[in-house]
C-alpha positions, 0 to 999 in steps of 0.5 A: 020435161025439164031435162028434155028442154036443156039441150034446146036451151043450149042450142038456142043460146049458141045459135043466139051467140052466132047470130050476134057475131054475124050481126056485128060483122054485117053491121061493120060491112054496111058501115064501111059501105057508107050506110049510117047506123040507124040505132041512136045508141050505137050511132053515138058510140060510133061517133065517140069510139069509132066503128069497131069499138062501138060494135064490139062493145054493143055485141059483147053487151048483147052476148052478156045479156044472153048469157044472163038469160041462159044463166037464169034458166034454172030459176025460170026455164020456160021464160028463158026458153021463150026469151032465147026463142024470141031473140033468135027469131028476131035476129034470124029474120034480120039475118035473112034480110041482111043476106038478101041485101048483101047478095043484091049488092054483090050481084048488082 
C-alpha cells in the first residue's frame, strides 16, 4: 500500500506548489487593484519590504514548509498525505473563489 501512495503524494506536492504560485500572483493582482491585504503578517511585510518582496518571502516560506512535509513522507506517510490533501483543499477553494471574483471584475 505504501508504494501506491507515493505517486499521489508527488502529485499533491506538485499541485500544492502550483496553488502557491497562483495564490502569489493573484495576491499581487488584488493588491495592485487597491485591495488591502487581510493577513496581518503579510500586511506588515508589505509595509516593510514592498508588495513583491513580501509576497515572494511568504510564498517561498510556504513552499519550503510544503517541501518539509513532503520530505518527511517516509517517516509519516499517512500524515504527510493528509497534510498535503488539507492544504490543497483549502487553496483549491480559495482558487475557485479568486477566479470567480476575477471574472466578475473582468466582466463587470
